N, C-alpha and C positions, 0 to 999 in steps of 0.2 A: 470562458468556461474554466472552472476549476476541477481539479482531480483530487481524489482522496487516495492515501496510501493506507492499505488495510493489511491485516494479518489474520489469516484464517484461524479461527479458534479450534479447529479440529486437527489440522496437520501443520499449522504454524508457518505455512508458505506466505511470503509477502507479495503483494500485487497492487497495482494501481486500478482504480475504478472512477469513472466519471461521476461528478456530483449530481448530475440531472437524473440518475437512476436511483431507485429505492432499494434495490437489492443487486448483488453481485455473486457470480458463481466461481468457486475455486477451481483453478485449472487442473490442479493435481488430484483432489479427492472428490470433486463435484458437490461440495457442500455449498448450500445457498446461504449467503451472508446478507443480513440487512443491517440497518442502522441500530437496531435494539441489541442484537447479539454480536456485534463486532466493534472493536475499538478503532477509531480512526486516528492513526498516528501522525499524520501531516496532511496539509492541503497544499497543492502545488499548482502552478500555472501552465508549465510547458513540459515537454518530454524529457528535457535535459535534467530538470529538477526532479521529476519522477525517478529516473534512473539513479541519480545521485543519492536521494533519500533511501531508496531501496538498498543501495549498496552499503549505506551507513548502518541500516537496521539489520541487514544480513551480515554485518561486520566484514565486508569485503574491502571497505576503506575506513580509515580511522578519521575521527573528527579533527585531529590535528593537521591532516594533510590539507585542509581547507585553507588555513592561513599561511 
């Protein structure tokens, strides 16, 4: 099962959502996101990848720290 890394178009909060669902709800503003109105930033396989990509998108980690 793959996961999508999404960013809410209303409040710009980053979250992960499972790919088997057609829509996701923002935890902060309760906006309902679907594949039409939301950009999918990444696809990941496990929880560690989810958190790593979210940290990079939220600029908590720099991409240079990977290497």
